[in-house]
C-alpha positions as CSV (number, residue, x, y, z in Angstrom):
1,M,118.4,124.1,82.3
2,P,119.2,123.3,78.3
3,T,116.5,124.9,76.2
4,D,116.3,121.7,73.9
5,L,114.6,120.0,77.2
6,V,111.6,122.6,77.1
7,P,108.3,121.2,75.6
8,S,107.0,122.6,72.6
9,A,103.6,123.0,74.4
10,P,102.5,124.3,77.6
11,I,102.3,121.9,80.4
12,R,98.9,121.8,82.0
13,M,97.6,120.1,85.3
14,L,95.0,119.0,83.2
15,D,94.2,119.5,79.3
16,L,90.5,118.5,78.7
17,A,90.3,120.4,75.5
18,A,93.0,117.9,74.0
19,Q,91.4,115.2,75.4
20,H,88.0,116.0,74.0
21,A,89.4,116.8,70.6
22,P,89.3,113.2,69.3
23,L,86.0,112.7,70.8
24,Q,84.5,115.7,69.2
25,P,82.5,114.2,66.4
26,A,81.0,111.9,68.8
27,L,80.4,114.5,71.6
28,D,78.8,116.7,68.9
29,E,76.3,114.0,67.8
30,A,75.4,113.3,71.5
31,L,74.5,116.7,72.3
32,S,72.5,117.1,68.9
33,T,70.5,114.1,69.7
34,V,69.5,115.6,73.2
35,L,68.7,118.7,71.8
36,R,66.7,117.2,68.7
37,E,64.8,115.0,71.6
38,A,64.4,118.0,73.9
39,E,64.2,115.5,76.9
40,F,66.4,117.6,79.0
41,I,65.4,116.1,82.7
42,N,65.6,112.4,82.9
43,G,66.0,111.8,79.3
44,P,66.8,108.6,77.8
45,A,70.5,109.0,78.1
46,V,70.3,109.1,81.7
47,A,69.2,105.6,82.2
48,A,71.3,104.7,79.6
49,F,74.6,106.0,81.4
50,A,73.4,104.7,84.5
51,Q,73.3,101.1,82.9
52,E,76.8,101.7,81.3
53,L,78.3,102.6,84.1
54,S,76.6,99.9,86.6
55,A,78.4,97.2,83.9
56,T,81.7,99.2,83.9
57,L,81.7,98.5,87.9
58,G,80.5,95.0,88.2
59,G,76.8,95.8,88.4
60,P,76.0,97.9,91.6
61,H,72.6,100.2,91.3
62,V,73.6,103.4,89.9
63,I,71.5,106.4,91.0
64,P,72.8,109.6,89.1
65,C,72.6,112.8,90.8
66,A,73.4,116.5,90.2
67,N,77.0,116.7,91.8
68,G,79.2,114.5,94.1
69,T,78.4,116.8,97.0
70,D,74.6,116.0,96.6
71,A,75.6,112.4,96.1
72,L,77.5,112.4,99.7
73,Q,74.3,114.1,101.3
74,L,71.8,111.8,99.6
75,A,74.0,108.7,100.9
76,L,73.8,109.8,104.4
77,M,69.9,111.1,104.0
78,S,69.0,107.5,103.1
79,L,70.6,106.3,106.6
80,D,67.6,108.2,108.3
81,L,69.9,108.8,111.3
82,P,68.8,111.1,113.9
83,P,69.9,114.5,114.5
84,G,73.5,114.8,115.8
85,A,74.5,111.3,115.2
86,E,78.3,111.2,114.5
87,I,80.0,110.6,111.2
88,I,83.8,109.6,111.5
89,L,85.5,110.7,108.3
90,P,88.9,111.8,107.7
91,A,90.7,115.0,108.6
92,F,92.6,115.2,105.1
93,T,90.1,115.6,102.8
94,Y,88.2,117.8,100.4
95,V,85.8,119.8,102.6
96,A,82.7,118.4,100.8
97,T,83.3,115.0,103.0
98,A,82.2,117.0,106.0
99,E,79.9,119.5,104.4
100,A,77.7,117.0,103.7
101,A,77.2,115.5,107.2
102,A,77.2,119.3,108.6
103,V,74.3,120.5,106.5
104,L,71.9,117.4,107.5
105,G,72.8,118.4,111.2
106,L,75.0,115.2,111.8
107,R,78.3,115.8,113.6
108,P,81.4,115.3,111.4
109,V,84.0,113.1,113.9
110,F,87.4,113.5,112.2
111,V,90.1,111.2,112.5
112,D,94.0,110.8,111.6
113,V,95.1,109.1,108.2
114,M,97.5,106.8,107.2
115,P,100.9,108.4,106.2
116,T,101.6,105.9,103.6
117,T,97.9,106.2,101.8
118,F,96.5,109.2,103.0
119,C,93.3,107.3,104.0
120,L,91.6,106.7,106.9
121,D,93.6,105.2,109.8
122,P,91.5,102.0,110.8
123,A,92.9,101.9,114.3
124,A,92.0,105.6,114.8
125,V,88.4,104.8,113.4
126,E,87.7,101.9,115.8
127,A,88.9,104.3,118.5
128,A,86.5,107.2,117.6
129,V,83.6,104.6,117.6
130,T,80.7,105.3,120.4
131,P,77.1,104.7,121.0
132,R,76.2,107.8,118.8
133,T,78.4,106.8,115.7
134,G,75.9,106.9,112.8
135,A,78.2,106.0,109.9
136,I,81.7,105.8,108.9
137,L,82.7,107.8,105.7
138,A,85.8,106.5,103.9
139,V,87.7,108.7,101.2
140,H,89.5,106.9,98.5
141,L,91.8,109.6,98.3
142,F,94.0,110.6,95.2
143,G,92.9,107.3,93.0
144,Q,93.3,104.2,95.6
145,C,91.2,102.8,97.9
146,A,91.2,103.2,101.8
147,D,91.8,99.9,103.9
148,L,88.2,98.4,103.2
149,E,89.2,95.1,104.5
150,A,89.8,96.5,107.8
151,L,87.2,99.3,107.5
152,K,84.6,96.4,106.8
153,Q,85.7,94.6,109.4
154,I,85.0,97.5,111.9
155,T,81.4,98.3,110.5
156,T,80.3,94.7,110.5
157,R,81.4,94.1,114.2
158,Q,79.9,97.5,115.2
159,A,76.9,97.3,113.0
160,I,77.9,100.8,111.6
161,P,77.0,101.6,108.2
162,L,80.1,102.3,105.7
163,I,79.9,105.1,103.3
164,E,82.6,105.6,100.5
165,D,83.5,108.7,99.0
166,N,84.8,107.5,95.7
167,A,84.9,111.0,93.7
168,Q,88.6,110.3,92.7
169,A,89.0,106.7,92.5
170,V,86.2,105.7,90.1
171,G,87.4,102.3,88.5
172,A,90.0,101.3,91.1
173,T,89.5,98.0,92.8
174,Y,90.5,96.4,96.0
175,R,91.5,92.7,96.7
176,F,90.2,91.3,100.1
177,A,92.0,88.8,101.9
178,D,89.9,85.8,100.6
179,G,90.7,86.7,97.2
180,Q,87.4,88.6,96.3
181,Q,87.7,91.7,94.4
182,A,85.4,94.6,94.2
183,Y,85.4,98.2,92.7
184,A,85.8,101.2,94.9
185,G,82.5,102.6,95.8
186,T,80.7,99.0,95.7
187,V,81.7,97.6,99.3
188,G,79.7,99.8,101.7
189,E,75.9,100.6,102.0
190,V,76.5,103.2,99.7
191,G,79.3,104.6,97.3
192,T,79.3,108.0,95.8
193,T,81.4,109.7,93.0
194,S,81.7,112.9,91.2
195,F,81.8,113.8,87.5
196,F,83.3,117.1,88.3
197,P,85.3,118.0,84.8
198,A,88.6,117.4,86.5
199,K,87.9,114.0,87.7
200,N,89.1,110.8,85.7
201,L,85.6,110.4,84.2
202,G,84.6,114.2,83.9
203,A,81.2,115.8,82.7
204,F,81.1,119.0,81.0
205,G,79.8,120.7,84.3
206,D,78.6,119.3,87.5
207,G,77.6,115.6,88.0
208,G,77.7,112.9,90.6
209,A,76.2,109.4,91.2
210,L,75.3,106.9,93.8
211,F,76.1,103.2,94.0
212,T,74.5,100.3,96.2
213,R,74.0,96.5,95.9
214,D,70.6,96.8,97.7
215,A,68.0,97.3,95.4
216,N,65.7,98.7,98.2
217,R,68.1,101.5,99.0
218,A,68.8,102.1,95.6
219,A,64.8,102.7,95.1
220,Y,64.9,104.8,98.0
221,L,68.0,107.1,96.9
222,R,66.3,107.6,93.4
223,Q,63.2,109.2,95.6
224,L,65.4,111.2,97.5
225,A,67.3,112.5,94.7
226,N,63.9,113.7,92.8
227,H,62.1,115.5,95.6
228,G,61.4,112.6,97.5
229,Q,58.6,111.5,94.8
230,T,57.3,107.8,94.9
231,R,55.6,108.8,91.7
232,K,54.9,112.4,90.3
233,Y,53.2,114.8,92.5
234,H,53.6,112.1,95.3
235,H,56.0,112.9,97.8
236,Q,56.8,110.1,100.6
237,H,60.0,111.4,101.7
238,I,61.7,115.2,102.0
239,G,64.0,115.0,99.4
240,L,66.3,117.1,97.2
241,N,66.2,118.5,93.4
242,S,69.6,116.5,92.5
243,R,69.2,115.0,88.8
244,L,72.2,114.4,86.4
245,D,71.3,116.5,83.4
246,T,70.5,114.4,80.1
247,V,73.0,116.7,78.4
248,Q,75.4,115.8,80.9
249,A,74.9,112.1,80.8
250,A,74.9,111.8,76.9
251,L,78.1,113.6,77.0
252,L,79.5,110.9,79.9
253,R,78.3,108.1,77.9
254,V,80.7,109.1,74.9
255,K,83.6,109.3,77.5
256,L,83.0,106.1,79.5
257,P,84.4,103.6,77.2
258,H,87.7,105.5,77.2
259,L,88.0,105.5,80.8
260,P,90.0,102.1,81.3
261,A,92.5,103.4,78.6
262,W,92.8,106.9,80.2
263,T,93.5,105.3,83.5
264,A,96.1,102.9,81.7
265,I,97.9,106.0,80.7
266,R,97.9,107.6,83.9
267,Q,99.2,104.2,85.7
268,R,102.1,104.3,82.8
269,I,102.3,108.2,83.6
270,A,102.9,107.1,87.3
271,D,105.3,104.4,86.7
272,Y,107.7,106.7,84.8
273,Y,107.7,109.0,87.2
274,D,108.4,106.7,90.0
275,A,111.5,105.1,88.3
276,A,112.7,108.9,87.6
277,L,112.3,110.4,90.8
278,E,112.6,107.3,93.4
279,G,115.7,107.5,95.2
280,I,115.8,111.4,95.8
281,S,116.4,112.3,99.3
282,G,113.8,114.3,100.9
283,L,111.3,113.0,98.3
284,R,108.9,110.4,98.5
285,V,106.9,109.1,95.5
286,P,103.1,107.8,96.1
287,H,102.7,104.6,97.9
288,R,100.9,101.7,96.2
289,D,99.0,99.7,98.7
290,A,99.3,96.0,97.9
291,N,95.6,95.6,98.1
292,S,94.4,98.2,95.8
293,S,94.8,99.4,92.2
294,H,95.7,102.9,91.8
295,V,93.9,104.9,89.1
296,F,96.0,108.0,90.0
297,H,93.5,111.0,90.0
298,Q,96.5,112.6,91.5
299,Y,100.2,112.1,91.5
300,T,101.1,113.3,95.0
301,L,104.8,113.6,96.2
302,T,105.6,114.1,99.9
303,L,108.5,116.4,101.0
304,E,110.5,115.5,104.1
305,K,110.6,119.2,104.9
306,A,107.7,121.2,105.2
307,P,109.5,124.5,103.7
308,Q,110.7,122.5,100.8
309,R,107.7,121.8,99.5
310,D,106.6,125.6,99.0
311,Q,110.4,126.1,97.4
312,L,109.8,123.2,95.0
313,Q,106.4,124.5,93.9
314,E,107.8,128.1,93.3
315,Y,110.9,126.6,91.4
316,L,108.5,124.5,89.2
317,G,106.2,127.4,88.6
318,Q,108.8,129.8,87.6
319,R,109.9,127.1,84.9
320,G,106.5,126.8,83.7
321,V,105.5,123.4,85.4
322,P,102.2,123.7,87.3
323,S,101.4,121.7,90.7
324,M,98.9,121.7,93.2
325,V,98.5,121.6,97.0
326,Y,95.7,119.1,98.0
327,Y,94.8,120.4,100.7
328,P,96.5,123.3,102.0
329,V,94.7,123.3,105.4
330,P,92.9,119.9,107.1
331,V,89.1,120.1,107.6
332,H,89.4,120.1,111.3
333,M,91.3,123.4,111.2
334,Q,88.9,125.4,108.5
335,P,87.1,128.2,110.3
336,A,83.7,126.6,109.2
337,Y,84.4,123.6,111.4
338,A,86.0,125.4,114.4
339,Y,82.6,124.8,116.3
340,L,83.9,121.0,116.5
341,G,86.6,122.2,119.0
342,Y,89.6,120.3,117.4
343,P,92.9,121.9,118.1
344,A,96.0,122.3,116.0
345,G,97.9,119.0,116.6
346,Q,94.9,116.7,117.2
347,F,95.6,115.0,114.0
348,P,99.5,115.2,113.2
349,V,99.5,113.2,110.0
350,A,96.8,115.2,108.2
351,E,98.4,118.6,109.3
352,Q,102.2,117.3,108.3
353,L,100.4,116.1,105.1
354,C,99.0,119.5,104.3
355,R,102.4,121.1,104.7
356,T,104.3,118.6,102.7
357,V,102.3,117.1,99.6
358,L,102.7,118.4,96.2
359,S,100.9,117.0,93.1
360,L,102.2,116.9,89.6
361,P,100.3,117.0,86.3
362,I,98.9,113.6,85.6
363,H,96.3,113.4,82.7
364,P,96.3,111.1,79.5
365,M,97.3,113.9,77.1
366,L,100.5,114.4,79.1
367,T,103.4,113.8,76.5
368,E,106.9,112.0,77.0
369,A,108.8,115.0,76.7
370,Q,106.5,117.1,79.2
371,Q,107.1,114.3,81.6
372,D,110.8,114.4,81.0
373,Y,110.9,118.1,81.3
374,I,108.8,118.0,84.8
375,I,111.3,115.2,85.9
376,T,114.4,117.1,84.9
377,T,113.2,120.2,86.6
378,I,112.4,118.4,89.9
379,R,115.8,116.6,89.8
380,A,117.5,120.2,89.1
381,F,115.7,121.6,92.0
382,F,117.2,119.0,94.4
383,A,120.5,119.2,93.0
384,L,120.6,122.7,93.8
385,T,119.4,122.0,97.1
386,R,122.0,119.6,97.7
387,S,124.9,122.0,96.6
388,A,123.4,124.9,98.8
389,A,123.5,122.5,101.9
């Protein structure tokens, strides 16, 4: 590969230091204000951030909490389900989706996903509904929405709550057949998100939030997230200690106004990748659902052959291009969930994805030169593969 194509700066999966550098004066001022006010728990920045995030997402109630996993757990707690109630969720997701149900004594019921969007297959969801189903937990994976039209029809018809795991798609929108549009995380009874630093809107540590259109449920969630208190030292419910730190809220307030611009950059990078990589035999670029925008938390390729994925990842790594496999093992095959009794082969799409997906760097600080180098390296790999065949 010509040396003039090698970018001068190292390529990173995510470059938070570079992303934060132009914001440093505002971040310093936000931190100084919190230190000066010394209101570290439920300080004024927490309520202000909740209001600003609500305005960004079309006006749902926003309940900040300590992290995205707690958000999922609190969402399920707010449904007041009996022990052993079944929670339908995808086999292809991060483990926290299932973990939140399992730690509450609820039973995760895995179903397969769509080979295009990697999100819940509505037909598989409907087939999994039983009288014991307590909720459907949809994951908006890698930055675009699950099929909210079909899932909402199922939950309405079956009178089952819909919970949205929106940790990876904050700011994405979904357009329904009647023309109405909604932000991811605001359609079901409760939506959740994470502010883990690597997310599109990332904190400087852990953080999370819940969304709901129901004022009564919002009040209940606030109580559940604060030891079940209705007022200080008066505990109506069994809850959690799950509060977003004032420091994190203050710093997130600095970053929130930049989210639309950062999202637009991610989308432009994805378009650039698409144009350069589409048409390579044995490689599929991310599918774009016609009803959902895509905020590209991840740009995830699918390889036709499983061994080729690992070979491509090794080839990229040797040439300074980082990549990640999200996720190498489907949740139903993790040892922690063996007690549920799902055999290998039960969910062929999810299992095949774990063998064939590969995510490339996509973040607002990725330069065009770095993108070109990544693309050239991928094309070189497939040229070598063809010549060796």
